[in-house]
C-alpha positions in Angstrom: 34.4 20.8 0.6 34.6 24.4 0.4 31.1 25.7 2.0 29.1 28.8 1.4 26.1 29.1 3.8 23.0 31.0 2.6 20.7 32.0 5.7 16.8 33.0 5.1 16.4 35.8 7.8 19.0 37.8 10.1 21.9 36.0 11.7 21.6 38.0 14.9 18.0 37.1 15.2 18.3 33.2 15.6 17.7 31.6 18.8 18.5 28.6 20.7 20.4 25.7 18.8 20.5 27.8 15.7 22.1 30.7 17.3 24.4 28.8 19.1 25.8 26.9 15.8 25.7 30.4 13.8 28.3 31.2 16.5 30.3 28.3 15.8 30.4 28.9 12.1 33.4 31.0 11.1 32.7 30.6 7.4 31.1 33.1 5.1 26.9 33.8 5.6 25.2 35.1 2.5 21.8 36.2 2.2 19.4 33.3 0.6 19.0 34.2 -3.1 19.4 32.5 -6.3 22.8 34.2 -6.6 24.0 32.1 -3.8 23.8 29.0 -6.0 26.5 30.2 -8.3 29.3 27.7 -8.6 27.7 25.2 -6.3 28.5 21.5 -6.9 25.9 20.2 -4.6 23.3 21.8 -2.7 22.1 21.0 1.0 18.6 22.0 1.7 18.2 22.5 5.2 15.7 25.2 4.8 12.6 23.8 6.7 12.4 20.0 6.9 9.2 18.3 8.2 7.8 21.0 10.1 7.0 23.4 7.0 3.0 23.6 6.9 2.5 26.4 4.2 3.8 26.8 0.6 7.2 27.8 -0.2 7.0 31.6 -1.4 9.3 34.4 -2.0 12.9 33.6 -1.9 12.7 30.0 -0.4 10.5 29.4 -3.4 13.0 31.1 -6.1 15.9 29.3 -4.8 14.5 25.8 -4.9 13.1 26.5 -8.4 16.4 27.5 -9.2 18.0 24.3 -8.0 15.8 22.2 -10.4 16.3 24.9 -13.2 20.1 24.3 -12.9 20.0 20.6 -12.3 22.1 21.0 -9.2 22.7 17.5 -7.3 20.8 18.3 -3.9 20.9 16.4 -0.7 18.0 17.3 1.7 18.0 17.2 5.4 15.2 15.6 7.3 12.7 15.9 4.2 13.0 18.1 1.0 11.6 21.7 1.8 8.0 22.1 0.8 7.4 18.5 1.4 4.6 18.0 4.1 6.1 15.2 6.4 2.9 13.7 7.4 1.2 13.3 3.9 3.8 13.9 1.2 2.0 16.7 -0.5 4.1 19.4 -2.1 3.7 22.8 -0.9 4.3 25.3 -3.9 7.4 23.5 -5.1 10.0 20.8 -3.6 13.3 20.1 -4.8 14.2 16.8 -6.6 16.8 15.6 -4.2 19.3 12.7 -5.2 19.6 11.7 -1.1 17.3 12.7 1.7 19.1 12.1 5.2 16.4 11.9 8.0 16.7 10.9 11.6 15.4 7.9 13.7 12.6 6.8 11.7 11.1 7.7 8.4 8.1 9.8 7.9 5.1 9.2 5.9 6.2 12.0 3.7 9.2 9.9 2.7 6.7 7.0 1.7 3.6 8.9 0.3 3.8 10.3 -3.5 4.4 12.7 -4.8 6.8 13.7 -1.9 8.3 10.5 -2.2 9.4 11.1 -5.8 11.3 14.1 -4.6 13.5 12.4 -1.9 15.7 10.2 -3.7 17.4 7.8 -1.8 16.6 7.8 1.8 19.0 7.2 4.6 18.1 7.0 8.3 20.9 8.3 10.3 21.6 7.7 14.1 21.9 11.0 16.0 21.3 9.3 19.5 17.7 9.1 19.9 16.8 6.2 22.2 14.6 3.4 21.2 12.4 3.8 24.1 11.0 7.0 22.5 8.9 4.7 20.3 7.0 3.7 23.2 6.1 7.3 24.1 5.2 8.1 20.6 3.3 4.9 20.2 3.1 5.5 16.3 0.3 3.6 14.5 1.9 3.8 11.0 4.9 1.7 9.3 6.5 1.0 6.3 5.1 -2.1 5.1 8.2 -4.6 5.5 8.0 -8.3 6.6 8.8 -7.4 10.0 5.2 -6.0 10.2 3.5 -9.4 9.5 6.1 -12.3 9.0 5.4 -13.4 12.6 1.9 -14.5 11.5 2.7 -15.5 8.0 1.3 -18.9 7.4 4.0 -21.8 7.0 3.3 -25.6 6.4 4.6 -28.0 9.3 5.2 -31.8 8.6 1.6 -32.6 9.6 -0.1 -30.1 7.2 -2.7 -31.3 4.7 -4.8 -29.4 2.3 -7.8 -28.7 4.7 -5.4 -27.3 7.3 -3.9 -25.0 4.8 -7.1 -23.3 4.3 -10.0 -23.6 1.7 -10.9 -20.3 -0.2 -14.2 -20.0 -2.2 -14.2 -17.6 -5.3 -17.3 -16.1 -6.8 -16.8 -16.3 -10.5 -18.4 -13.8 -13.1 -20.3 -15.1 -16.3 -18.4 -13.7 -18.8 -15.1 -11.6 -17.6 -13.6 -15.1 -16.2 -9.8 -14.0 -16.4 -9.9 -12.1 -13.5 -11.3 -14.7 -11.2 -8.8 -17.2 -12.9 -6.0 -15.1 -11.9 -7.1 -14.5 -8.3 -7.3 -18.0 -7.9 -4.1 -19.1 -9.3 -2.4 -16.3 -6.9 -4.4 -17.7 -3.8 -2.9 -21.2 -4.8 0.5 -20.0 -5.2 0.5 -18.4 -2.1 -0.2 -21.7 -0.3 -3.9 -22.0 0.1 -4.9 -25.8 0.4 -8.1 -25.6 -1.8 -9.6 -23.0 -4.0 -13.1 -23.3 -5.6 -14.7 -21.3 -7.8 -18.5 -20.9 -7.6 -19.7 -19.8 -10.8 -22.9 -20.0 -13.2 -22.9 -23.2 -15.2 -22.7 -21.4 -18.6 -19.3 -20.3 -17.4 -18.2 -23.9 -15.9 -16.1 -24.6 -18.8 -14.0 -21.4 -18.7 -13.2 -22.3 -15.5 -12.7 -26.1 -15.3 -10.6 -25.9 -18.3 -8.1 -23.5 -17.0 -6.2 -24.9 -13.9 -6.1 -28.6 -13.2 -5.9 -28.2 -9.5 -8.8 -25.7 -9.3 -12.3 -26.7 -8.2 -15.2 -25.5 -9.7 -18.8 -25.7 -8.5 -21.6 -24.7 -10.9 -24.2 -22.9 -9.2 -27.6 -21.1 -10.7 -29.4 -20.2 -7.4 -28.9 -17.9 -4.7 -30.1 -20.8 -2.1 -27.5 -23.1 -3.5 -24.7 -20.3 -3.8 -25.3 -19.7 0.2 -25.1 -23.5 0.8 -21.8 -23.7 -0.8 -20.1 -20.5 0.6 -21.3 -21.3 4.1 -20.0 -24.7 4.2 -18.0 -25.1 7.5 -15.3 -26.5 5.6 -14.5 -23.3 3.8 -12.3 -20.6 5.6 -12.4 -17.6 3.6 -14.4 -16.0 0.5 -13.4 -13.5 -2.1 -15.9 -11.9 -4.6 -15.5 -9.0 -7.1 -12.8 -9.8 -9.9 -14.7 -9.9 -12.9 -18.2 -10.4 -11.4 -20.0 -7.8 -13.1 -21.9 -5.1 -11.8 -25.7 -5.7 -11.4 -28.1 -7.6 -8.8 -26.5 -10.7 -9.1 -23.4 -9.3 -8.2 -24.9 -7.5 -5.2 -26.7 -10.7 -4.1 -23.7 -12.6 -4.1 -21.7 -10.1 -2.0 -24.6 -10.1 0.6 -24.8 -13.8 0.6 -21.1 -14.0 1.3 -20.9 -11.2 4.1 -24.0 -13.0 5.9 -21.7 -16.4 6.6 -19.6 -14.5 9.0 -16.6 -15.9 7.2 -13.5 -13.7 6.4 -14.2 -11.8 3.1 -12.2 -9.9 0.6 -14.1 -7.5 -1.4 -12.6 -6.3 -4.8 -13.4 -4.5 -8.1 -17.1 -5.1 -8.9 -18.2 -6.2 -5.3 -17.4 -2.4 -4.5 -18.6 -0.7 -7.2 -22.1 -2.7 -7.5 -22.7 -0.7 -4.0 -21.8 2.9 -5.6 -25.3 4.0 -5.4 -25.6 2.7 -1.8 -22.4 2.6 0.2 -24.3 2.4 3.4 -25.8 -0.6 2.4 -22.5 -2.3 2.2 -21.2 -0.9 5.3 -24.1 -2.2 7.3 -23.4 -5.7 6.1 -19.5 -5.7 6.9 -17.7 -7.1 10.0 -14.1 -7.0 11.3 -13.1 -9.9 9.3 -13.6 -8.2 5.7 -10.8 -6.6 3.8 -11.7 -4.1 0.8 -9.3 -3.5 -1.9 -10.2 -0.7 -3.9 -8.3 1.2 -6.3 -8.8 5.1 -6.4 -11.6 4.9 -8.5 -13.6 2.5 -6.6 -12.5 4.1 -3.5 -14.0 7.5 -4.6 -17.4 5.5 -5.3 -17.9 4.6 -1.8 -15.9 6.9 0.4 -14.7 10.6 0.9 -12.0 11.1 -1.5 -10.3 14.3 0.0 -7.2 14.3 1.8 -3.9 12.4 1.5 -3.8 8.6 0.9 -2.9 7.9 4.4 -5.8 9.8 5.7 -8.3 8.8 3.4 -7.5 5.2 4.0 -7.8 5.5 7.9 -10.9 7.4 7.6 -12.5 5.1 5.3 -11.7 2.0 7.5 -13.2 3.6 10.5 -15.9 4.6 8.8 -17.0 1.0 7.3 -15.5 -1.1 10.1 -13.3 -3.1 8.0 -9.7 -3.4 6.7 -9.2 -1.2 3.7 -6.3 -1.6 1.4 -6.1 1.4 -1.3 -4.2 0.4 -4.3 -1.5 2.6 -6.0 2.0 3.3 -6.3 2.1 3.9 -2.6 -0.5 1.4 -1.5 -1.9 2.0 2.1 -3.3 -0.8 4.4 -5.6 0.7 7.1 -7.3 -1.0 9.8 -10.4 0.2 11.9 -8.3 0.6 15.1 -6.0 3.0 13.4 -2.9 1.0 12.2 -1.6 1.7 9.1 1.2 0.6 6.7 2.6 2.1 3.6 3.8 -0.1 0.7 7.0 1.1 -0.9 8.2 -2.0 -3.3 5.8 -1.9 -6.0 7.6 -0.8 -9.2 5.7 1.1 -12.0 5.6 -2.3 -14.2 2.5 -3.3 -12.0 0.3 -0.8 -13.8 -1.1 -3.9 -16.2 -4.4 -5.2 -16.2 -4.8 -7.8 -13.8 -2.4 -6.9 -11.2 -5.3 -6.1 -8.7 -6.6 -9.5 -9.2 -3.5 -11.0 -8.1 -3.5 -8.9 -5.0 -6.9 -9.7 -4.1 -6.2 -13.6 -4.5 -3.1 -13.4 -2.6 -4.6 -11.5 0.2 -7.6 -13.7 0.2 -5.4 -17.0 0.1 -3.8 -15.7 3.3 -6.8 -15.2 4.9 -7.9 -18.6 4.1 -4.9 -19.7 6.0 -5.7 -17.7 9.1 -3.9 -14.4 8.6 -5.9 -11.4 9.9 -7.1 -9.2 7.3 -5.2 -6.1 8.1 -1.9 -8.4 7.9 -2.8 -10.4 4.9 -3.3 -7.0 2.9 0.1 -5.9 3.9 1.6 -9.2 2.9 -0.3 -9.4 -0.3 0.9 -5.9 -1.2 4.4 -6.7 -0.3 4.6 -10.0 -1.8 3.0 -8.5 -5.1 5.8 -5.8 -5.2 8.5 -8.3 -4.6 7.4 -10.6 -7.4 7.1 -7.6 -9.8 10.7 -6.4 -8.7 11.9 -9.7 -9.7 10.2 -9.7 -13.3 10.7 -6.0 -14.2 9.7 -4.7 -17.5 7.6 -6.4 -19.8 5.7 -8.3 -16.8 2.2 -9.2 -17.2 -0.4 -10.1 -14.4 0.2 -14.0 -15.4 3.9 -14.0 -14.7 3.1 -12.8 -11.1 1.9 -15.9 -9.4 4.4 -17.9 -11.2 7.3 -16.0 -9.6 5.7 -16.0 -6.0 7.6 -19.5 -5.4 10.9 -17.5 -5.6 9.6 -14.8 -3.3 7.9 -17.1 -0.6 11.4 -19.0 -0.5 13.4 -16.0 -0.1 10.9 -14.7 2.8 11.2 -18.0 4.4 14.9 -17.9 4.4 15.2 -14.4 5.9 12.1 -14.9 8.2 12.5 -13.3 11.6 
């Protein structure tokens, strides 16, 4: 390929490796300006990489904008200029690259939106950095892939029975029963041995007639509710999907948390504490997983900063694992560990997908997975199921597609 180099700054002021390689370059070097793009068939963006902490301006801004305006194919070195490597934020502007070649490991900015959308296909190139460097860095963030959680993923053995595979109790709402039923189906599909919905008598039929294998316990009094959810044979609890936002819901959340069992809190279970988040935080414990979308998150936590920072801060503030749902779902533990999910297609933007996610996570916790790994696994499994279904999926399809995803996971297990 004929190559033209456009330089930001003066060649004789370069230092270190930049100066050394400038000496090795025998071709033309032109000033960085829009005219440098004339006749280009492809642009290599090697302006700033991951180190930029300020908005693009001046000639870099003009040239990057011109790359977009001219619709030139673009390949980024490390990360598109203008994309913050730690947060995925776009400083002023950034090219929409077809390909990004980074080194050693991906960075959060490759995985978090909006920067992720500017990276195109990301390739990690080996440039000789030894694996031992990871020990010195001790990273607390990873892309959410099965390698993160597959070692603790529950798999039945020949001696397994329904009780050994976990018993989950879900708090059912009075009127919006579909959300609870979706969560229950997902929990059963992910391997939970027994799933019981505890619901008011008036909604008993809606639950009992839905799934033949679903247990339904009608309960109308708080004392009876606590007796059911605290029973020693139940291993984990889920509350929130379709539960309603009222004192009834708040009481049920408090009673579930009083048991000390692993609990997933989703949707209405979070919103019902919007006026008093600290009341909820004081009841939480390390076995809890909160699964808010952005709106629910903002009702409880500080909503400034990038998604990774927000999720981490929220987990530390409340002492529980937080799964912040979105196209780049982040799962963060109170100890600072975090994963960013990357396999969720846009087709998941449909009613009920969040209920499926909470059911998957709760089902895995009932089978013994810790909240952080259960949340990460649930996000990945849902994304994998959605990827198999593609356009036209509805939430009901996700649980039914799960067996094929689980079969593939078992075959490729480390």
